[in-house]
C-alpha positions as CSV (number, residue, x, y, z in Angstrom):
1,X,-15.1,47.0,-12.9
2,X,-15.5,45.1,-9.7
3,X,-18.9,43.8,-10.9
4,X,-17.4,42.6,-14.2
5,X,-14.6,40.8,-12.3
6,X,-17.1,39.2,-9.9
7,X,-19.2,38.0,-12.9
8,X,-16.1,36.6,-14.5
9,X,-15.3,34.5,-11.4
10,X,-18.9,33.3,-11.2
11,X,-18.6,32.2,-14.9
12,X,-15.4,30.3,-14.2
13,X,-17.0,28.5,-11.2
14,X,-20.0,27.7,-13.2
15,X,-17.9,26.1,-15.9
16,X,-16.1,24.1,-13.3
17,X,-19.3,23.0,-11.7
18,X,-20.9,22.2,-15.1
19,X,-17.9,20.0,-16.1
20,X,-17.6,18.1,-12.8
21,X,-21.4,17.6,-12.4
22,X,-21.2,15.2,-15.3
23,X,-19.3,12.8,-13.1
24,X,-22.3,10.9,-11.6
25,X,-21.0,7.4,-11.1
26,X,-21.3,7.6,-7.3
27,X,-24.9,8.9,-7.5
28,X,-25.8,6.0,-9.8
29,X,-24.3,3.5,-7.5
30,X,-26.0,5.0,-4.5
31,X,-29.4,5.0,-6.3
32,X,-28.8,1.3,-7.1
33,X,-28.0,0.6,-3.5
34,X,-24.5,-0.8,-4.2
35,X,-22.2,2.2,-3.3
36,X,-19.4,0.6,-1.4
37,X,-17.2,3.5,-0.2
38,X,-16.8,5.6,2.9
39,X,-18.6,3.0,5.1
40,X,-18.3,4.6,8.6
41,X,-16.7,2.4,11.2
42,X,-17.9,3.0,14.8
43,X,-15.4,0.8,16.6
44,X,-11.7,0.0,16.8
45,X,-10.0,-1.5,13.7
46,X,-10.0,-5.2,14.5
47,X,-11.0,-8.5,12.9
48,X,-14.6,-7.5,13.7
49,X,-15.9,-3.9,13.4
50,X,-19.1,-2.1,14.0
51,X,-20.8,-0.3,11.1
52,X,-24.3,1.3,11.5
53,X,-24.5,-0.4,14.9
54,X,-23.9,-3.9,13.3
55,X,-20.9,-6.2,13.7
56,X,-19.2,-7.4,10.5
57,X,-16.0,-9.3,9.9
58,X,-13.2,-7.2,8.6
59,X,-11.4,-8.7,5.6
60,X,-10.5,-5.4,4.0
61,X,-7.8,-4.1,6.3
62,X,-4.1,-3.8,5.7
63,X,-3.2,-4.4,9.4
64,X,-1.5,-7.6,8.5
65,X,-0.1,-8.3,12.0
66,X,-3.2,-7.2,13.8
67,X,-1.4,-4.7,16.0
68,X,-3.9,-1.7,16.0
69,X,-5.2,-2.8,19.4
70,X,-2.0,-4.1,21.0
71,X,-1.7,-2.7,24.5
72,X,2.0,-1.8,24.1
73,X,1.3,0.2,20.9
74,X,-1.5,2.1,22.6
75,X,0.6,2.7,25.7
76,X,3.5,4.1,23.6
77,X,1.2,6.4,21.7
78,X,-0.4,7.7,25.0
79,X,3.0,8.2,26.6
80,X,4.2,10.2,23.7
81,X,1.1,12.3,23.6
82,X,1.5,13.2,27.3
83,X,5.2,14.0,26.9
84,X,5.3,15.9,23.5
85,X,1.7,17.0,22.9
86,X,-0.6,16.4,19.9
87,X,1.4,17.7,17.0
88,X,4.6,19.3,15.8
89,X,3.3,22.5,14.2
90,X,6.2,22.5,11.7
91,X,8.3,20.4,9.3
92,X,11.2,18.1,10.2
93,X,13.4,20.6,8.4
94,X,12.7,23.4,10.9
95,X,11.0,22.9,14.3
96,X,9.5,19.4,13.8
97,X,12.2,17.0,14.7
98,X,11.9,15.0,18.0
99,X,14.3,12.6,19.6
100,X,11.8,9.8,18.9
101,X,11.9,10.6,15.2
102,X,15.7,10.1,15.2
103,X,15.4,6.9,17.3
104,X,12.8,5.4,14.9
105,X,14.9,6.2,11.9
106,X,18.0,4.6,13.4
107,X,15.9,1.5,14.3
108,X,14.7,1.2,10.7
109,X,18.1,1.7,9.1
110,X,19.7,-0.9,11.4
111,X,16.9,-3.4,10.9
112,X,17.3,-3.2,7.1
113,X,21.1,-3.0,7.1
114,X,21.2,0.5,5.5
115,X,23.2,3.5,6.5
116,X,20.3,5.8,7.3
117,X,16.5,6.3,7.0
118,X,14.0,9.2,6.8
119,X,10.5,9.1,8.3
120,X,7.8,10.9,6.3
121,X,4.2,11.7,7.4
122,X,2.7,9.2,5.0
123,X,3.8,6.4,2.7
124,X,2.3,8.2,-0.3
125,X,4.5,11.2,0.5
126,X,7.6,9.0,0.6
127,X,7.2,7.7,-2.9
128,X,5.9,11.0,-4.3
129,X,8.9,12.9,-2.7
130,X,11.6,10.4,-3.3
131,X,10.9,9.3,-6.9
132,X,10.3,12.8,-8.1
133,X,13.7,14.3,-7.0
134,X,16.4,11.6,-7.2
135,X,17.1,11.7,-10.9
136,X,17.6,14.5,-13.4
137,X,16.6,15.4,-17.0
138,X,19.1,13.1,-18.6
139,X,18.4,10.1,-16.3
140,X,15.8,7.4,-16.4
141,X,13.0,6.0,-14.2
142,X,11.8,2.5,-15.1
143,X,8.5,1.4,-13.4
144,X,6.2,-1.6,-13.4
145,X,2.8,-0.9,-14.9
146,X,1.1,-2.1,-11.7
147,X,3.2,0.1,-9.3
148,X,1.3,1.9,-6.6
149,X,-0.3,5.3,-7.5
150,X,2.2,7.1,-5.2
151,X,5.1,5.8,-7.3
152,X,3.3,7.0,-10.5
153,X,2.7,10.4,-8.8
154,X,6.4,10.6,-8.0
155,X,7.6,10.0,-11.5
156,X,5.0,12.3,-13.0
157,X,6.7,15.1,-11.2
158,X,10.2,14.0,-12.2
159,X,12.0,15.7,-15.1
160,X,13.6,12.4,-16.0
161,X,12.7,10.1,-18.9
162,X,10.2,7.4,-17.8
163,X,9.9,3.9,-19.2
164,X,7.1,1.6,-18.2
165,X,7.5,-2.2,-18.4
166,X,4.9,-4.9,-18.4
167,X,3.8,-6.2,-15.0
168,X,6.6,-8.4,-13.5
169,X,7.8,-9.1,-17.0
170,X,11.6,-9.1,-16.9
171,X,12.0,-9.4,-20.7
172,X,10.0,-6.1,-20.9
173,X,12.2,-4.5,-18.3
174,X,15.3,-5.5,-20.1
175,X,13.9,-4.1,-23.4
176,X,13.4,-0.7,-21.6
177,X,16.9,-0.8,-20.0
178,X,18.5,-1.3,-23.4
179,X,16.9,2.1,-24.5
180,X,18.8,3.9,-21.7
181,X,22.1,5.8,-22.1
182,X,24.5,3.5,-20.2
183,X,26.3,6.5,-18.7
184,X,23.2,8.0,-17.1
185,X,21.3,7.1,-13.9
186,X,18.7,4.4,-14.3
187,X,16.3,3.9,-11.3
188,X,14.1,0.8,-11.3
189,X,11.1,1.3,-9.0
190,X,8.8,-1.6,-8.1
191,X,6.4,-2.7,-5.4
192,X,7.8,-5.6,-3.4
193,X,4.3,-7.0,-2.9
194,X,1.8,-5.5,-5.4
195,X,-1.0,-4.0,-3.4
196,X,-4.0,-5.2,-5.4
197,X,-2.8,-8.4,-7.2
198,X,-0.9,-9.7,-4.1
199,X,1.9,-11.2,-6.2
200,X,5.6,-10.6,-5.4
201,X,8.1,-8.7,-7.6
202,X,10.7,-10.8,-9.3
203,X,13.5,-9.2,-7.3
204,X,16.3,-11.7,-8.0
205,X,15.9,-11.1,-11.8
206,X,15.6,-7.3,-11.2
207,X,18.9,-7.4,-9.3
208,X,20.5,-9.4,-12.1
209,X,19.4,-6.9,-14.7
210,X,20.4,-3.9,-12.6
211,X,23.9,-5.3,-12.4
212,X,24.0,-6.0,-16.1
213,X,22.9,-2.4,-17.0
214,X,24.4,-0.5,-14.1
215,X,21.0,0.5,-12.7
216,X,19.8,1.3,-9.2
217,X,16.8,-0.3,-7.5
218,X,14.1,1.1,-5.2
219,X,11.6,-1.4,-3.7
220,X,8.3,-0.3,-2.1
221,X,7.8,-2.7,0.9
222,X,4.5,-1.2,2.0
223,X,2.8,-4.6,1.8
224,X,5.9,-6.7,2.3
225,X,6.9,-5.3,5.7
226,X,5.7,-7.6,8.5
227,X,4.6,-10.2,6.0
228,X,7.7,-11.6,4.2
229,X,11.4,-12.0,5.1
230,X,13.3,-12.5,8.4
231,X,11.2,-10.9,11.2
232,X,9.1,-9.2,8.5
233,X,11.9,-7.4,6.6
234,X,9.9,-7.7,3.4
235,X,10.0,-9.2,-0.1
236,X,13.6,-8.0,-0.7
237,X,14.8,-9.9,2.3
238,X,12.6,-12.9,1.3
239,X,14.9,-13.2,-1.7
240,X,18.0,-12.4,0.4
241,X,18.6,-9.3,-1.8
242,X,18.6,-6.5,0.8
243,X,22.3,-5.6,0.2
244,X,21.6,-5.5,-3.6
245,X,18.7,-3.0,-3.4
246,X,19.6,0.7,-3.0
247,X,16.5,2.0,-1.5
248,X,13.9,0.4,0.7
249,X,10.6,2.2,1.2
250,X,7.9,1.2,3.8
251,X,4.8,2.4,5.6
252,X,3.6,2.4,9.1
253,X,-0.1,2.2,8.1
254,X,-0.2,-1.5,7.4
255,X,1.7,-4.0,9.6
256,X,2.9,-1.2,12.0
257,X,-0.5,0.0,13.1
258,X,0.1,3.7,12.7
259,X,0.5,6.3,10.0
260,X,3.7,7.4,8.2
261,X,6.4,6.0,6.0
262,X,10.1,5.8,5.5
263,X,12.9,5.5,3.0
264,X,16.2,3.7,3.9
265,X,19.4,3.7,1.9
266,X,23.0,4.9,1.7
267,X,24.2,8.0,3.4
268,X,24.7,10.2,0.3
269,X,21.2,9.4,-1.0
270,X,19.5,10.0,2.4
271,X,21.5,13.2,2.9
272,X,20.3,14.5,-0.5
273,X,16.7,13.6,0.3
274,X,16.8,15.4,3.6
275,X,17.6,18.6,1.8
276,X,15.7,18.2,-1.5
277,X,12.6,16.0,-1.0
278,X,9.7,18.5,-1.1
279,X,7.1,16.2,0.6
280,X,9.5,15.9,3.5
281,X,10.8,19.5,3.7
282,X,7.4,21.2,3.2
283,X,5.1,18.9,5.3
284,X,4.5,18.9,9.0
285,X,6.3,16.1,10.7
286,X,4.8,12.8,12.0
287,X,2.8,13.4,15.2
288,X,4.4,12.2,18.4
289,X,1.7,9.5,19.0
290,X,2.0,8.1,15.5
291,X,5.8,8.0,15.7
292,X,5.8,6.2,19.1
293,X,3.1,3.8,18.0
294,X,5.1,2.8,14.9
295,X,8.2,2.3,17.0
296,X,6.4,0.0,19.5
297,X,4.8,-1.9,16.7
298,X,8.2,-2.4,15.1
299,X,9.5,-4.0,18.3
300,X,6.5,-6.3,18.5
301,X,7.0,-7.4,14.9
302,X,10.5,-8.4,15.7
303,X,9.8,-10.0,19.1
304,X,6.6,-11.8,18.4
305,X,7.3,-14.0,15.3
306,X,4.3,-16.1,16.0
307,X,2.1,-13.3,14.5
308,X,3.7,-13.7,11.1
309,X,3.6,-17.5,11.4
310,X,-0.2,-17.4,12.1
311,X,-0.7,-15.0,9.3
312,X,0.8,-17.5,6.9
313,X,-1.2,-20.4,8.3
314,X,-4.3,-18.4,7.6
315,X,-3.1,-17.3,4.2
316,X,-2.2,-20.9,3.0
317,X,-5.5,-22.1,4.2
318,X,-7.5,-19.3,2.4
319,X,-5.5,-19.7,-0.8
320,X,-6.3,-23.4,-0.9
321,X,-10.0,-22.9,-0.2
322,X,-10.3,-20.2,-2.8
323,X,-8.7,-22.5,-5.4
324,X,-10.9,-25.4,-4.4
325,X,-14.1,-23.3,-4.7
326,X,-13.2,-22.1,-8.2
327,X,-12.3,-18.5,-7.4
328,X,-10.0,-16.8,-9.9
329,X,-7.2,-15.4,-7.7
330,X,-4.4,-14.7,-10.2
331,X,-0.8,-15.1,-9.2
332,X,-1.1,-14.0,-5.6
333,X,0.9,-15.9,-2.9
334,X,0.4,-13.5,0.0
335,X,-2.3,-12.4,2.5
336,X,-3.6,-10.0,-0.3
337,X,-6.0,-12.2,-2.3
338,X,-7.7,-10.7,-5.4
339,X,-11.0,-12.4,-6.2
340,X,-11.5,-11.5,-9.9
341,X,-15.1,-10.6,-10.9
342,X,-14.2,-8.8,-14.2
343,X,-17.3,-6.6,-14.2
344,X,-17.7,-3.2,-12.4
345,X,-21.3,-3.4,-11.5
346,X,-21.1,-7.0,-10.4
347,X,-18.1,-6.2,-8.2
348,X,-20.1,-3.4,-6.5
349,X,-23.1,-5.7,-6.1
350,X,-21.1,-8.6,-4.6
351,X,-19.4,-6.2,-2.2
352,X,-22.8,-5.1,-1.0
353,X,-24.2,-8.6,-0.8
354,X,-21.2,-9.8,1.2
355,X,-21.5,-6.8,3.5
356,X,-25.1,-7.7,4.1
357,X,-23.9,-11.2,5.0
358,X,-21.5,-9.8,7.6
359,X,-18.3,-9.8,5.6
360,X,-16.4,-6.5,4.8
361,X,-14.3,-6.6,1.7
362,X,-13.0,-4.0,-0.7
363,X,-14.1,-3.5,-4.4
364,X,-11.3,-2.7,-6.9
365,X,-12.8,-1.3,-10.1
366,X,-11.8,0.9,-13.0
367,X,-10.0,3.3,-13.2
368,X,-7.9,1.7,-10.5
369,X,-7.7,-1.4,-12.7
370,X,-8.9,-2.1,-16.2
371,X,-12.6,-2.8,-16.5
372,X,-11.8,-6.4,-17.4
373,X,-9.7,-6.8,-14.3
374,X,-12.2,-5.7,-11.6
375,X,-11.9,-7.6,-8.4
376,X,-12.8,-7.9,-4.7
377,X,-9.7,-7.5,-2.6
378,X,-9.7,-10.0,0.3
379,X,-7.0,-9.4,3.0
380,X,-6.0,-11.3,6.1
381,X,-4.7,-10.3,9.6
382,X,-2.7,-12.4,11.9
383,X,-5.4,-12.0,14.5
384,X,-8.2,-13.6,12.4
385,X,-9.5,-16.9,13.8
386,X,-10.0,-19.9,11.5
387,X,-13.7,-19.8,12.4
388,X,-14.0,-16.2,11.2
389,X,-12.1,-17.2,8.0
390,X,-14.3,-20.2,7.4
391,X,-17.5,-18.0,7.9
392,X,-16.2,-15.5,5.3
393,X,-15.1,-18.2,2.8
394,X,-18.5,-19.9,3.0
395,X,-20.3,-16.7,2.4
396,X,-18.0,-15.8,-0.5
397,X,-18.6,-19.2,-2.1
398,X,-22.4,-18.8,-1.7
399,X,-22.5,-15.3,-3.1
400,X,-20.1,-15.9,-5.9
401,X,-21.9,-19.0,-7.0
402,X,-25.2,-17.1,-7.0
403,X,-23.6,-14.4,-9.1
404,X,-22.2,-16.9,-11.6
405,X,-18.6,-15.8,-10.9
406,X,-17.0,-19.1,-9.9
407,X,-15.2,-21.2,-12.5
408,X,-17.7,-24.0,-12.5
409,X,-15.4,-26.4,-14.3
410,X,-13.0,-26.1,-11.3
411,X,-15.8,-26.5,-8.9
412,X,-17.0,-29.7,-10.6
413,X,-13.5,-31.2,-10.7
């Protein structure tokens, strides 16, 4: 009997291996010398990094304010490590709540003008844990087709009815709102700044439609925090709409140089999440060092506005140069700049060519986007210099021109 059971388990494993062995895209890319993932960085995360003993310029980071090496952030993390140790060994719900967790949550809530906030171990866990549990079977979640994967993961686990609307298309959103029962909860969930395309959600119109159809709004400010709005309050504040948006989500892994995420909103909502959000209740809490680092970065974001100002000088310059050289950059107006290639293999090849030229950028290919929308994602940090930016732009123009990607009619004009 034991032998039969063992053979059955082996058969199952062989079926699994047989099925998954058919996935060979990484092997093919490696054989072609264009595999662009898991490049091992041997230095700190800065505008210049060391990979395989070689320095390359980093234009693939989300550290928009360039705070990962700020002395005050490091000092705060070290001090917390010495005082509290390396980890919490438990969830916030039980033995994992520190005074610095509470302090950070209050700081976030006050900054955004909300009643309260919760800190989660990662930004992904915020969206997955919030979107999945706020609405019931008879309620509705309405989401932009380009929302982050964490939002999609959240609504997949919700029992609510889900309506997708076309990217930043307010007529499409209204069409979906009309399908909803007016007496049930309707939660509209969008990115404030879309993480790949770099464009900004039409928050004023979303607010108008939410009022018209008695809906609630949740905005993911992962890529808006530290980039837009007063003192970096995000895209929602950029449109002066913070009081009109029910829930503001953000992360610490971008502008705030740490790891973790948060949700901020009204007392009844936050109280419910504290006791029902599974990714919060059943996950170990943020490490002391990560919590303290995020708190210190938060203070620097507020007290050093020149960082955001420099980020926008670099962004405006880069956007102008990319347009002049004939790059297709879509509707971006932020430090996230998509350089559309519209071919998987060519995107991989260009990423490798640019890396060999000393420029680190990220490829975005299917299934993350449609095959026709593949791109290279170019992102800026406040600590980049204009000489570093010019070097990267010159190399991109050279490599894109050789690959036949530039819109030549724009270049000639």
